[in-house]
Each structure stands twice: as C-alpha cells, then as structure tokens.
C-alpha positions in Angstrom: 37.0 -25.4 4.6 37.0 -28.9 3.3 34.5 -31.5 4.5 34.0 -35.1 3.5 30.4 -36.3 3.3 29.4 -39.5 5.1 29.2 -42.8 3.2 25.5 -43.0 3.9 22.9 -40.6 5.5 20.4 -41.1 8.3 17.8 -38.8 6.6 16.9 -37.3 3.3 16.2 -34.0 4.9 16.8 -32.3 8.3 14.8 -29.1 8.9 15.9 -26.6 11.6 13.0 -24.5 12.9 9.3 -25.3 13.2 7.8 -22.0 12.2 5.8 -21.6 9.0 8.8 -22.3 6.7 10.0 -25.3 8.6 6.6 -26.8 9.0 5.7 -26.5 5.3 9.1 -27.8 4.3 8.8 -30.9 6.5 5.2 -31.4 5.5 6.0 -31.5 1.8 9.0 -33.8 2.4 6.9 -36.3 4.3 4.1 -36.0 1.6 6.6 -37.2 -1.1 7.8 -40.0 1.3 11.2 -38.6 2.1 12.7 -39.4 5.5 12.6 -36.0 7.3 13.4 -34.8 10.8 12.2 -31.4 12.1 14.0 -29.8 15.0 12.6 -27.1 17.2 14.1 -25.8 20.5 11.0 -23.8 21.6 7.4 -24.2 20.6 6.0 -25.8 17.4 4.4 -23.2 15.2 7.1 -20.6 15.7 6.5 -16.9 16.1 3.3 -16.8 14.0 1.3 -19.1 16.3 2.9 -18.2 19.6 3.9 -14.5 19.5 2.9 -13.1 16.1 0.0 -13.5 13.7 -2.4 -15.5 15.9 -2.2 -13.6 19.2 -2.1 -10.2 17.6 -5.2 -10.9 15.5 -7.0 -12.3 18.6 -6.2 -9.1 20.5 -7.2 -6.9 17.5 -10.6 -8.7 17.4 -11.3 -8.0 21.0 -10.3 -4.3 20.6 -12.5 -4.0 17.4 -15.5 -5.3 19.4 -14.9 -2.5 21.9 -14.7 0.0 19.1 -18.1 -1.1 17.8 -19.6 -0.7 21.3 -18.5 2.9 21.3 -20.2 3.4 17.9 -23.6 2.2 19.2 -25.4 5.4 18.1 -24.0 4.9 14.6 -25.8 1.6 14.4 -29.1 2.9 15.7 -28.7 1.9 19.3 -29.6 4.4 22.0 -26.6 3.3 24.1 -24.4 0.4 24.8 -21.7 -0.3 27.3 -19.3 -3.1 28.2 -17.2 -3.9 31.3 -14.1 -5.9 30.9 -10.9 -6.9 32.6 -7.7 -6.6 30.6 -6.4 -9.8 32.0 -9.5 -11.7 30.7 -8.8 -10.2 27.2 -5.2 -11.5 27.4 -6.4 -14.9 28.6 -8.7 -15.1 25.6 -5.6 -14.5 23.4 -3.9 -17.5 24.9 -7.1 -19.6 24.5 -7.1 -18.8 20.8 -3.4 -19.8 20.5 -4.2 -23.1 22.3 -7.2 -23.7 20.0 -5.0 -23.4 16.9 -2.0 -25.1 18.4 -3.0 -28.7 17.3 -2.7 -27.6 13.7 1.1 -27.2 14.3 1.6 -29.9 16.9 4.1 -32.7 17.2 1.2 -35.1 17.2 -0.1 -33.9 13.8 3.2 -33.8 12.1 4.3 -37.1 13.5 1.1 -38.5 12.1 2.0 -37.1 8.7 5.4 -38.9 8.8 7.7 -36.2 10.2 10.1 -37.1 13.0 9.9 -34.1 15.4 12.7 -33.5 17.9 12.9 -30.9 20.6 16.3 -29.4 21.2 19.0 -27.0 20.1 20.4 -27.7 16.7 24.0 -27.0 15.6 25.6 -27.7 12.3 28.9 -29.6 12.6 29.5 -29.9 8.9 27.3 -29.5 5.7 25.5 -32.8 6.4 25.6 -33.3 10.2 23.4 -31.7 12.9 24.0 -32.0 16.6 20.8 -31.9 18.6 21.0 -31.1 22.3 17.6 -31.7 24.1 15.7 -33.3 26.9 17.0 -36.7 25.9 20.6 -35.7 25.8 22.7 -35.2 22.8 22.5 -37.0 19.4 23.9 -36.5 15.9 22.0 -37.0 12.6 23.1 -36.8 9.0 21.1 -35.8 6.0 21.7 -35.5 2.3 20.3 -31.9 2.6 19.6 -29.6 5.5 17.1 -26.7 5.5 17.6 -23.7 7.8 14.3 -22.1 8.8 15.2 -20.4 12.0 13.1 -17.3 11.5 13.6 -13.8 12.9 13.2 -12.1 16.3 12.2 -8.5 17.3 15.1 -6.1 16.7 15.9 -3.9 19.7 17.8 -0.7 19.0 20.7 0.3 21.3 18.8 3.1 23.0 20.6 4.2 26.2 18.6 3.2 29.3 16.1 0.9 27.4 17.4 -2.3 28.8 17.6 -1.0 32.3 14.1 0.3 32.3 12.7 -2.9 30.8 10.8 -3.1 27.5 8.2 -5.2 25.7 8.4 -6.7 22.2 6.0 -8.8 20.1 7.6 -11.7 21.9 6.7 -10.9 25.5 3.8 -8.4 25.3 1.4 -11.4 25.5 2.5 -12.0 29.1 0.9 -8.8 30.2 -2.0 -9.1 32.6 -2.1 -5.6 33.9 -3.0 -3.0 31.4 -0.5 -0.2 31.0 -2.2 3.1 31.5 0.4 4.9 29.4 2.1 2.9 26.6 4.8 4.1 24.3 5.1 2.2 21.0 8.4 2.6 19.1 7.8 2.0 15.5 5.2 2.9 12.8 5.4 -0.2 10.7 2.7 -2.9 10.6 3.4 -4.5 14.0 3.7 -1.2 15.9 0.6 0.2 14.2 -1.6 -2.8 14.8 -0.6 -3.0 18.5 -0.8 0.8 19.1 -4.4 0.9 17.8 -5.4 -2.3 19.7 -4.1 -1.0 23.1 -5.6 2.4 22.5 -9.0 0.8 21.9 -8.6 -1.2 25.1 -8.1 2.0 27.0 -4.4 2.7 27.2 -3.1 6.2 26.5 -0.8 5.4 23.6 2.0 7.5 22.1 3.4 6.1 18.9 6.9 7.3 18.0 8.2 6.9 14.5 11.4 8.5 13.2 10.3 8.5 9.6 7.8 11.0 8.2 5.0 8.5 7.8 3.4 5.4 9.2 3.5 2.3 7.0 6.3 3.8 4.9 6.0 1.0 2.2 2.5 2.2 1.3 1.5 5.2 -0.7 1.4 8.5 1.2 -2.3 8.9 0.9 -2.8 5.4 2.4 -0.5 6.1 5.3 -2.3 9.4 5.9 -5.7 7.6 6.1 -4.4 5.3 8.8 -2.8 8.2 10.7 -6.0 10.2 10.7 -7.9 7.2 12.0 -5.4 6.7 14.8 -5.5 10.4 15.8 -9.3 10.3 15.8 -9.1 7.3 18.2 -6.8 9.1 20.6 -3.4 7.8 19.6 -0.7 10.4 19.9 1.2 9.9 16.7 4.7 11.4 16.7 6.3 11.3 13.2 9.8 12.5 12.4 10.6 11.7 16.0 13.7 9.9 17.1 14.0 8.1 20.4 17.2 9.2 22.1 17.2 7.6 25.6 15.1 6.1 28.3 15.4 7.3 31.9 13.9 7.0 35.3 13.3 9.7 37.9 11.5 9.3 41.2 10.2 6.0 40.1 8.8 7.4 36.8 10.0 6.0 33.5 10.2 8.3 30.5 11.4 8.4 26.9 13.6 11.2 25.8 12.9 11.9 22.1 13.7 14.6 19.6 11.2 15.6 16.9 12.5 17.0 13.6 10.2 19.4 11.6 9.5 18.1 8.1 7.8 20.5 5.6 6.3 17.5 3.8 4.2 16.5 6.8 1.5 18.3 8.6 2.7 20.2 11.7 2.0 18.3 14.8 1.1 15.1 13.1 -0.8 13.9 16.2 -1.6 17.1 18.0 2.1 17.7 18.8 4.2 20.6 17.5 7.5 19.2 16.1 10.9 20.6 16.9 13.0 20.1 20.0 13.5 17.5 22.7 10.8 16.2 24.9 10.1 13.6 27.7 7.3 11.2 27.3 6.3 9.4 30.5 5.2 5.8 30.3 4.3 2.7 32.3 5.4 0.3 29.5 7.3 0.7 26.3 6.8 -1.6 23.3 9.6 -1.9 20.8 8.4 -2.7 17.3 11.0 -1.3 14.9 11.5 -4.4 12.8 12.8 -8.0 13.0 16.3 -9.5 12.7 17.1 -12.9 11.2 18.1 -15.5 13.8 21.7 -16.4 12.7 23.5 -17.1 15.9 23.9 -20.4 17.8 23.4 -22.7 14.8 27.0 -23.2 13.7 26.5 -21.3 10.5 29.7 -19.2 10.9 31.7 -22.3 12.0 31.2 -24.1 8.7 31.4 -21.1 6.5 27.8 -20.3 5.6 27.7 -16.8 4.1 25.5 -14.4 6.0 24.9 -10.6 6.1 21.7 -9.3 7.8 20.2 -12.6 6.6 21.5 -16.0 5.2 22.7 -15.4 1.7 21.0 -17.7 -0.8 20.8 -18.0 -4.6 17.6 -18.0 -6.7 17.1 -21.7 -5.8 17.3 -20.9 -2.0 20.6 -22.7 -1.8 23.4 -21.3 0.4 27.0 -21.1 -0.6 27.3 -24.7 0.7 25.4 -26.8 -1.8 23.8 -29.2 0.7 22.4 -26.4 2.8 19.2 -24.5 1.9 17.3 -21.8 3.8 13.9 -20.2 3.6 11.5 -18.0 5.5 12.3 -14.9 7.7 15.9 -16.0 8.1 16.3 -15.2 4.4 13.7 -12.6 3.6 13.1 -10.6 1.5 9.5 -10.6 2.7 8.9 -11.5 6.4 5.4 -12.9 6.1 4.1 -16.3 7.2 2.5 -16.9 3.8 5.7 -16.0 2.0 7.7 -18.4 4.2 5.3 -21.1 3.2 5.6 -20.1 -0.4 9.5 -20.3 -0.2 9.3 -23.6 1.5 7.9 -25.3 -1.6 10.9 -24.2 -3.7 13.3 -25.1 -1.0 12.0 -28.6 -0.5 11.6 -29.5 -4.1 15.1 -28.2 -5.0 16.7 -30.0 -2.1 15.0 -33.4 -2.5 14.8 -33.6 -6.3 17.9 -31.8 -7.5 19.3 -35.0 -9.2 16.1 -35.2 -11.3 15.4 -31.6 -12.0 18.1 -31.1 -14.7 15.9 -33.4 -16.8 13.3 -30.6 -17.0 15.9 -27.9 -17.7 17.0 -27.0 -14.3 15.8 -26.4 -10.7 12.9 -24.1 -9.7 13.7 -20.4 -9.2 11.9 -18.9 -6.3 9.1 -16.6 -7.6 8.5 -13.3 -5.7 6.5 -11.7 -8.6 3.1 -11.8 -6.9 3.5 -11.3 -3.1 0.5 -10.0 -1.2 0.4 -8.6 2.4 -2.0 -6.9 4.7 -1.7 -4.7 7.8 -4.6 -5.4 10.2 -5.2 -1.9 11.5 -8.6 -0.3 11.0 -8.9 0.6 8.3 -7.1 -2.5 7.0 -4.5 -2.0 4.3 -3.7 -4.7 1.8 -1.4 -4.7 -1.2 -0.1 -6.9 -4.0 2.4 -5.9 -6.7 3.4 -2.3 -7.3 2.0 0.8 -5.7 2.5 4.3 -7.1 5.6 4.9 -4.9 7.4 1.8 -6.2 6.3 2.3 -9.8 7.9 5.8 -9.8 11.0 4.5 -8.1 11.4 1.8 -10.7 10.4 4.0 -13.6 7.5 1.7 -14.5 4.8 3.5 -16.6 1.3 3.0 -15.2 -2.3 4.2 -15.1 -4.3 4.5 -11.9 -7.9 3.4 -11.5 -9.7 4.2 -8.2 -13.0 3.1 -6.8 -14.1 4.8 -3.6 -15.7 2.4 -1.1 -18.0 5.3 0.0 -20.0 4.4 -3.2 -20.4 0.7 -2.4 -23.8 -0.4 -1.2 -22.6 -3.0 1.3 -20.0 -0.7 2.8 -22.8 1.9 3.3 -25.1 -0.6 4.9 -22.3 -1.7 7.2 -21.5 1.9 8.2 -18.0 1.2 6.8 -18.2 3.5 3.8 -14.6 4.6 3.7 -11.5 3.6 1.9 -10.5 2.9 -1.7 -9.5 0.2 -4.2 -6.6 1.5 -6.2 -5.4 -0.4 -9.2 -2.3 0.2 -11.3 -2.3 -1.1 -14.9 -0.1 -1.0 -18.0 -1.0 2.2 -19.9 -3.8 1.4 -22.4 -4.2 -2.2 -21.2 -6.1 -4.0 -18.5 -2.9 -5.8 -17.3 -2.6 -5.4 -13.5 0.7 -4.1 -12.2 -0.5 -3.8 -8.6 -3.4 -3.1 -6.3 -3.8 -1.4 -2.9 -7.0 -1.6 -0.9 -7.7 0.3 2.3 -10.9 -0.3 4.0 -13.0 -3.0 5.8 -11.7 -6.6 5.1 -9.1 -5.3 2.7 -7.0 -8.4 3.4 -9.8 -10.6 2.1 -10.7 -8.4 -0.9 -7.2 -8.4 -2.2 -7.3 -12.2 -2.9 -9.1 -11.8 -6.2 -6.4 -9.5 -7.5 -3.7 -11.9 -6.3 -5.3 -14.7 -8.3 -5.7 -12.5 -11.3 -2.0 -11.3 -11.3 -0.7 -14.8 -10.6 -2.6 -16.3 -13.6 -2.4 -13.3 -16.0 -6.0 -12.3 -15.8 -6.8 -8.6 -16.5 -9.5 -6.2 -15.3 -11.8 -7.3 -18.2 -12.0 -10.8 -16.7 -12.8 -9.4 -13.3 -15.5 -7.2 -14.8 -17.0 -10.2 -16.6 -17.2 -12.2 -13.4 -20.5 -12.3 -11.4 -20.0 -10.9 -7.9 -22.7 -11.5 -5.2 -24.8 -8.5 -4.3 -24.5 -6.9 -1.8 -20.9 -7.7 -0.8 -17.7 -5.9 -0.2 -16.2 -8.0 -3.0 -18.2 -6.0 -5.6 -15.7 -3.3 -5.1 -13.3 -5.2 -7.2 -15.7 -5.5 -10.1 -16.6 -1.8 -9.8 -13.0 -0.8 -9.9 -12.7 -2.9 -13.1 -15.8 -1.0 -14.4 -14.2 2.4 -13.7 -11.2 1.2 -15.8 -13.5 0.1 -18.6 -15.4 3.4 -18.6 -12.1 5.3 -19.0 -11.1 3.0 -21.9 -14.3 2.7 -23.8 -13.9 2.4 -27.6 -15.1 5.8 -28.7 -14.8 5.1 -32.5 -16.9 1.9 -32.2 -19.4 3.6 -30.0 -19.9 6.4 -32.6 -20.5 3.8 -35.3 -23.0 2.1 -33.1 -24.8 5.4 -32.5 -25.3 5.8 -36.3 -26.4 2.1 -36.5 -29.1 2.5 -33.9 -30.3 5.8 -35.4 -30.6 4.1 -38.8 -32.7 1.2 -37.3 -35.4 3.5 -36.0 -35.8 5.7 -39.1 
C-alpha cells in the first residue's frame, strides 16, 4: 500500500490505549514537551487498575487475613474467629480500585500536559487516527503513533462453555454472591492466585491444568512447593487434566475433563487418581489460560501492519510501517505492567527523537536482559533472570547457591519459616545469572537482585552491604554468604593459618 503523509501534523504523538504502556508513553512525551494525545475507549488505567493487578491484590489481601485468623493457635492465640460477607469483600476490592484511580485519571494526565480523549480509535493511514466517541467523530494526524492496546483473557473453544457462562479476570470482580463450587481453568499465575484466594474465602475450588505442573515457567521444585500449599489449604489441584466440554443437566453445570497419567508427577496430584474421564460439578467456572493481544478493530490489517499472535515489531519497537510503534502486552514478550512501562520509554524516545538519535550512533534497542516478575500466591514466587530450567534449555553453565528461609531469624519470628532463595551464578564467579525466591514477600526481596543484575554487581557486593537485623531482606545477604563459603580461597587460608601460628610461638 502507498500512503502520502500530510503536509503538517496536528500532534507529535498519538497513543492508542491508556493502560500501563500508553500512560507511561504519553507521560514521557508530555514531560519532554511534545504535543501528545492519548485515546482510550474504556477506562483509564487499563486492565492493571480495573481488572488485573489492583483488584486481584486487594482480594488476595483479604483472603490472606482470613488465613491468618485460621492460624491463630500458631501465633499464640487460644482462638480467633471472623464473620464476613463475600459481597463486602468484593466491595472493598472496588474501593481500592477507586482509591488508586486518581493516579491514572484524565485529570492527572491533563494536568501533566496530555490531551485525553475517550473513544474508539481506528488507523486510517500511517499518520491519521479516526476517533469515534461521545463528542462524535474526529480525525487527528501525528508524526508518530504508538499502539498500546494491551491484551484480553484468552477463552479456549471448549464446547458448551459459552452457553453455560464463564468468568474471566475481566468480569470476576462483578461477583457479589460467593460461588460454593468454583472450577478454575489454568495453572498459571492468574489462575493460581485466584484459586487460592477463593479457596481461602470459603469456596470449594478445583483447579484444572492440562500441563504436568502449576507455574510451568518456574523450576519444578518451586511449582511443587506451591502445589503442596494449595492442597494443604483444600484446593483440589488436577494436573495433566484437559477440559473437554461443559454441560448442564437438571440445572446442574459440570465440566467434563480427561486426566492423563504422567509418571513424572505424583499420582493424584491433589487427592485425585489420574486416568479417564470425569465430571466436575460447579456453580461458576473461571477461565485463566492466558491472555491474547488486542489486535482487532483498530485498522491494523487495513493499512498493512504485520501481526501474528501479537504486533510484530523490531528491536526499536517499530512496526513494519516506520511511523507506527507498539509496546506493552499487545507486543509482549512479557505481559507484565512493569514491563509495559519499561518498553514505553524505548518506544517514546525512539518515536520522538529518531531524527536526533543517529547522532549518538543509532536508536535505543529495547532491553529485556533483566526482567523480574512475581506470582502473588502464598508462598509468593519471584524471579529475575535464568532459573535452572531455562539455563539447561539454553545450555548456559551455572552454579546454584541456596539459602533456606527456615534458617532466617525474622522468618522464624513471623512463623513464616519456609521457602528458599536460589541464586544461579557463573561457575567460579559471583556474577549473577538469575534468582528465584519462594517465600514471604518474595516479590519485595527480589528487588535487590534486580538492581545487582541491572548494574553488574555480584554476590560479593551484596555480602558487603549492611542489611538491617532482623529482616527478611537478610536472606539475600545470607545467600551471598553461602556462595562465599563455597568459594573460600583455601590456599590463602592455609597461608594465614601458618601466619597466625607463627605469631603466637
């Protein structure tokens, strides 16, 4: 297709989508005094604020409080009990969303210099966007356009699922009546977080995962720790189990699934013997099997933007059409809020300053070398860089250093003495290849290793840093100490032994 650019442009930048990627893109553009318009057809803040990170963590916090009440004896209390209404818990979730909403609001961004428009955006050519909204239809042109339309829950074509009705991370927050029996399809982060939260709130939860482990991106021992905790809390975990269909009989909904024995996993993974077909009755079914990039309805195909499962971009986050950039979940490869914000910087700088960047030797290549993430189950799982699974897949030589949180004073004092800090290093060196932490506040503890990896600091630097006693963060220093103990300079120590013996003759 051949398009001719306009003689002049209305804006320096137009951003489609006001989730994390779009908000950060427009924020940076306004900060450097570019003329920028941000278009959103639904709610400012995108999925993270409205249906993802914020509401899920609010729900998890309420569920965790209940879990502590049930552990009263463990904390020296004779007894404790709590009465609650599920609808009140869900209303609290919405209050939390409302409390954070101003951070992502039109008012805030307008105050920063961003023009915010509500409406549906469609690309007419590489520089022109048609916006259809409450005020009618208008067209705007920009030197560059950033597509940050995010992703939506993927729903597999399971026969009968649509007819029976299903929940996703988009609409589960509308629930006000607690499902007595909940089936969760998916053993990834979203499915696992919500499965545990609903179980703690009192639902009878069955979690169905077709793969042999929960959290398949993590090392098997980490996945197994999570599974064991789920089973201990009453979640019926079905691994190697494929959902085949959803049916209804005499007003009763049920999932038909088939379990496949796997010699690599423990029989009955959640108290269920694998092999054969089974019906699982439910009141609600929650689909959490992944997220799909939002590609339809924006005119991408009409003007020839290359897409597959996501928008195809180069290392500068530029599409096959030079004036169009994309970032966030619509691109991947990591669908995290913080990664979307990270990508947005590269996207914005390359789009706005491309005429100047050749002066410094080229544009900025997006850097995915140090990407952290966390799954907010209990125990929490956090990771940055390689784990053993990936290191073996990529044939990267490594050493493993472990520090068990059962040995940490603060973890013992908090009755949370479980989990591990697991560090992969270059053989014979303190250079960090990756870290996995499972345990209390793992998502917070990992930050020190993210900083170290990002700035080339090794375990010796962490060991030489004062950590407050008693804190969970000491686990990072102790892990570095374990590495140091395994790499002590034996020859020098032997010389020192002779030196000290000589001094006391």
